[in-house]
N, C-alpha and C positions, 0 to 999 in steps of 0.2 A: 706630476701625474704618473710617471713611470714608477715612482716610489710606492704610490698607492696600489698600483697593479701588482708589484712584487709582494706587498703586504697581503693583498687579497689572495694571491696564489699560495703564499706561505700559510695563511689561515686555513685554506681549503686542504692543503697537504697535511696540516696538523690534525684536522678532523678525520681525514682518511687514515692517518697513522694511529690515532687513538682508538678508532673503531676496530681496526685490525688487531691491535694489541689486546684490547679487552675481550673480544670474541675468542681470541686464541688462548689467552691465559685464564680468564675467568670462566668461560663457558666451554672450554676444552675442544674448540674447533681446530682443525688443521690450519696451517698458515694460509694455504690457498682458499680453503672454505671461509676462513675469517675475512680475508681480503674480498672475496666474492660477496659475502654477506654485507660487508661495509659498503661496497660499491652499489649494490642493488637497493640498499637503504637510502643512501645519499641521492641516487638518481631517481628514486621512486618509480622504478619500472614495473613494480607489481608482481615480481616473481615470488614463489613460495619460499618458506624457510628451508635452509639446508638440513636442519634437524630441529625437532621440537624445542621450543624455548619455555623455560619456567617463567614465573612472574617477574623475577629479577631481570631475566633476559629481555622480556617484553618491555619493561620500564626503560632499560638501557637503550633498546632499539628506538623507542619513542623519543628519548632524550637526544640520541644521535641524529634522528630524523629532523628534529627541531633546529639543532645547532647547524646541521648541514644546510638547511634551507636558508638560514641567516648568512652563512659563509658563501653559499652559491649566489644568493641574491646580491650580496655586497660585491662579489667578483663581477657579475654581469653588469651591475651599475657602474663600477669603476671603468671597465673596458668600454662600455657604451659611451660614457662621458669622454673618454680619451679620444675615440674616433670622431665623435660629434664635435668636440672642441677643435680638433685638428681641421675638420672640414670647414667649420665656421671661421677659424683663423685664416685658412687659405682663401675663402671667399672674401673675407674682409681685406686681406692683403691685395687680392686681385682688383677689387673695386678701388682701393686707395691708389694702386699703381696706375690704373686706367684713368683715374681722375687727374693724377699728376701728368701723365702723358698728354692728356687733352689740353693742358695749359702750355705745353712745349711748342716752340717755334724754332725753325732753322736747325733742327737736330738731324742726326744721321741714323738711318735704319739699317741694321745688319741682318740679312736673312740667311740663317745658317750659322751655327756656332761650333763648327769643326775647327780644324787647325788654322785655316785661312781666316775664318771669322774671328777667332780669338786673337790672332796676330793683328788684324785690323782694329779690333777694339783696344788692344794694348797700346797701339800707336796713337789712336784718337784720344785715349785717356791721358796720355802724356801732354797733349795739347789742350786738355780740359774741354774737349768737344763733347756735348751731350749726345748720348746714344740710346737707342732702343733695340733690343735683341729679339728676334723671332726664331724660335727653335721648337720643333715638335718632338724630337728625341730627348726625353728627360735624362737619359744616361749621360749625355754630353754636358749636363748641368749639375751633376752630382758633386763635382770637386770645386764648385765656385765658392769663394770666400768673401767676395765683394758684396756687402749688404746694400750698396747704392745702385747696383746693376738693375736696370729695368728690363725684365724678361717677359715676353708674351709666349706662353706655351701653346703653339698652334702651327698650322701649315701656312707658310708664306704665299702659297699659290692661291689661297683663299682671299678674296677681296675684303671680306669682313675683318679678317685678321690684320690686313694692311691698314684698313681704316682705324682699327683699334690702336695701331702703332703710330697714328697721327700722320699718315702719309701726305695728306693734303697740305700740311704745314711744314713738312720736312724739306730740307734743302738737298740732302744727299741720300742715296741708297746703295748699299753694297749687296749684290746677289752672290753669296758665297756657298750656295748649296753644292754638294758633291755631284749632283745630277745636272748635266747640261740642259736636259729637257725641262727640269724644274726651273732653272735659271731663265730660260727663254720665256716661260710662262710668267715668272715673277716680273721680269723686265717689261713684258707686254702689258701686264695688268697695272704695274706701277706707272708706266708712261701714260696710260689712259687716265689714271686717277690724279696724276700730277704732271702735266705736260712740261713744266718748267724745271723740274728737279734734275740734278746731276746724278746719273746712274753709272756705276762701275760694276761689271760682272766678271765672274770667274768662268773660265772655259777649260775643258780638258782635251778638246780636239779642234783641228783647223776648220772642220766643217761647221762647227758651232759658232765660230767667230762672226761669220757673215750673218747668220741667223739672229744672233744677239744684237748686232748692229741694226738690222732691219727692224727688230722688235723695239728698239729705242735706246739701247745702251750707248752712253757717250764714249766709254772706254771699255775694252775687253782685255783681261789679263790671263795669260796662260802660265800658271806657276811652274808647271813641269818644264816648259820650254825655257823659262827664265833661269831655273836651276841648272839645267844642262848647259846653257850658254855661259852661265857664270863659271861653272867648273872648267869648261873649255878655255875660257878667257884667262883663268888662273894659270893655265899651262902655256898659253901663247904670250900673254903680256901680264905676268904676275905682279910686277911692281906697280903698273898703272892701275890694275884692278884693286890692289890693296890700298892705293892712294885714294881712289874713288870711294871705296868702302869706308875709309877713314872720315870722309866728309859726312858729318852727322846732321840730322834734321831736328834733334831734340835737345841740344845743348849739353850732351854728355861727352862730347869729344873735343879734341883740341882745335879742330877746324869744323865750322858749322855753316850751313846755308840757311838763309832766311828769305822768305818771299814777302815783299812789301808792296801793298797797293798804293798807287800814287795818291789816291784820295785820303790816305792815312797820313800823308806828309803835311807839315804846316802849310797853310794857304798861300804864303808868300812864295813857295817853290812851284806852285802849279803853273804850267806853261813856261817854266824856266828850263834850262838845260841841265844835264847830269853834271856838267862842269860847275854850274852854280851851286850845286849841293856841296861840293868839296868834301865828299865822303871820306876820302883817304886821310885828309888832315884833321877832320873833326872827330873821327871815330877809329881810324885805322883799318876799316873795312875796304873791300873792293867791290865795285859793281861789275859782275861777270856776265850778267844776262839781262835782257829786257823783253817783256812780252807786250806787244802792241794791243790796241783795242780790238783788232781783228784776229787775235790769238796767233800772231806770227812771232816766232821765237828768234831773237837776235842774240848771238853769242858775242861776248866782248864788245858791247855797243860803243859807238862813238861818243866822245864827251859832248858833242853838239846835239845829241838826241834830246828832243823836247819831251818834257814830262807832262803828258796829257791825262785827263781823267779816264778811268777804265783800263789804264796800263799798269804794269807791275814791274818792279825791280827785283832781280835776284842778287843778293848780297852775300859775299864770302868773308868770313872772319873768324877769329877765335871766340870763345864763349864770352870773354870780357869785352871784346870789340863789338860783338853783336849787341850786348846789353847797353854799351855806350851809344851805339847807333840808335837804338830804340829810345834811349833817354834824350838824345839830341833832336831827333826828327819826329817824335810822336807825341 
């Protein structure tokens, strides 16, 4: 379509050039008068002749007028089709995307696609977790290259936009707006629309943390505080921090952590002890944490700990050991 627009503009420019040259060379107009005569002929504004024309001049003016109408009409048609087609394509894409979102269940909604929102999406994508993005600032979407990304261009504080994102069937929501006030409103609306979903919100001030909790956020993260604490820790306990940073969650490092729900283990291990799993011998991994059904966190759990439904194991091992654990126990 852009090629057609370039051709139409080129044709229009050629007509303008021909008219100027002929008026200038054949009918002895000055360059400015020739250009002026050509423009008023093409645009049909109805101004009078710069100087009287003989029969040849009148015939050429008629010819120039006819071909300029054709060139101008072609240009208008091509440009109109370009904008109309783009609008239709955008409408079609939006309808197709909303139809796809309507079928989704258990997905994550990310409200705000700034730095924190993009980092959250990148991590979720590594785990193949389905996501829907809500962002009203189109400039933050200009450099996206992922054609599979589901984006709703709108304000996440609007209930209708949240409903379009499938909030009633979503399991998680990340409020990553740069405005704490917007995040409070997003969390409040989301909690009302889906009381059971897990909501994580960003906050930039201590005063906003309590408000976000009251609004319904399960967890509130302060990126600026985490960054400052991390930098200070690198000065106080650098080796310990670097070791912890080395523990990966996405299988890209030598040491990785994996969260395993007890329900995902073979049935014969349910209500058995951690010792019965014999994780170390079967996979080389170590169980370093245990989360009870009441969300109590136990570090380095006893081997006598009973594996009950709704509990989780935190397993540490190399990439190959984690893969072997999954092969043996899932």
